[in-house]
N, C-alpha and C positions, 0 to 999 in steps of 0.2 A: 468419558467418551460417549457412553451410551445415553447419558442425559442430554448431551449436546445433539446427538443424532435424533433423539426423540423430539427435541425442540424444532429442529430443522424439518422433520417429517410433519409436524403439526402445521407449520407454515405452508409446506409443500402441498398438503392435503387441500388447502384453501386456494392456492394460486398456481400450483403446478411446480414440480421440481425444476423445470427448465427456466423458471423465473426467480429462483432462489440463488443468491450469490453470497458467499461467506468471505468476509474481509479479515485480513490479518490485522491484529490489534497491537496496541502499544504495551510493552512491559517497561516500566520506568526505573525499576531498581529492586533491590532485595526486599524492601518492605512492601512492594506492590503485591496485592492479593489477586493475581491473575491465575485463572485456571490453566493448568498445563495444556489442556486440549486446544486452547486458543493462542498459545505462544510457541509451543514445541512444534517445529516444522514437520516432524515425522507423524506426530499424533494428528496435527491439523490436516495433513495430506491424507491420512487414513480416513478421517471424517468426510472429506470431500469425495474420496474414492468410494466409500461405502454408501453415501447418500446420492451421489451423482449430481450434486449441486455445482454451481460455478464458483470461481475464485476471483476476488477483487484484490489485486496487489496494490498496496499503498507503500510507495518507496520510503517515505518518512517513517512510517510505522516499522517497516523492516529494519531501517537503520537504527532506530531507537531500541527495538527489541533485541537486535543482534548485539548491541553494546551491553544491554542488561544481561544477556546470556553468555557474554564473552566469546561471541562467534564473529567471523568475518562476514560482512553483510552480503557479499556476493555468494558465498557458500550457503549462508542462511536462505537467501532467496531461491537458490537453485534446489534446495530441499523442500521448498513449498510446492503445492500442486500446480506448477506452471503449465502443465498440459491441459488444465481446466480453466485457464485464464480467460475471463470474460470482460473485466474492466481493469484499467490501470490508472492510478492516481499518482501524480508526481507533485511533490512540494518540497520546500526547503525546511531544514531544521536549524535551530539556533538555541543557544543557552540564554536563559533569562538572567536576571540580576542575582539569583541564588544559585546559578550553575545548573539548573534543571533544564533539560532539553524540551523544546516544544515544537510542534509542527505548524503548518500553514504559514510559514515564514518565507521571506524572500529566498530565492535559490542562491546557493553558494557554488563555488567551483566544484566542490565534492558532490553536491546534489546534482549538478549538471552532468558530471562524469557518470554517476550512477544511473541517471535517467538514460543517458546515451548508451550505456552498457545494456540496460534492459531492452531498449528499442532495437539494438543490434541482435540480441538473442531472439526477439520476435521476428525480425527480418530474416534471420538465418533458420527460422522454423524450429529453434530449440525450445522456445516458449510458444504457446498458442497465440494466435492473433486476437486481441480483444476487440469487442465491438465499439468501445469508446476509450479514449485516452484523455484524461482531464488534468489540468493544472489547478491545484488548490493553493490559494493564497488569501489571507485575510478572512473576511466574513462580514456578516451583517449584525448590527446591534452593538451595544456598549462593550461586550466582551471581546469583540473582534475588530471594531472599526478603527482602533488605534493602529492596527497593522494592515490597513487596506490603503496604502499610499498610492496615489495616482501615478507618480513617477516610477514606482516599482512595476506596476502593471504595464505602463507604456514601454518600459524597457524589456521586461521579461516575457510578456505574452507573445510578441513577435518572435523572440528567440525560441520559445517553446513551439510555436507554430512551425517555424522553419525546421526545427529538429524533428518533429513528428512527420512533417511532409517529406523531408529528406529520407526518412527511414520507411516510407510507405511505398510499397510496390504492389 
């Protein structure tokens, strides 16, 4: 924890703590060499509390990590530093041909339900209101272009907009 805090402070010394946002990352499984400080919600929250940095919640990362840790995703998210929420990234997760989960995929029914739950928590002031909510799908270049289908964007971006607009007051 101390090493992560020192790293955050180094960045904050250059750009100001108010400009530093820590994102929850992905734990993919038992063989994953993730530091506890970036996947354990209690440790992660303590780092955000002690440094005063902001929090970026990535719903797909939370889903994948909660599976890795054997936790319910909503309980996992609720243990993260949601009172310091500055950004929200919403995206789908799906299994690849080897059964490994990956993000930046089209949204599924479960992904929409989780996004809706998070947005309700924000509207009810149970989570802080972020300055930005983004939908992540696909990407640029050969590693991502295969999952950047125009029909998915045409269908899901308006749904995402409607969902965010509906929960914005």
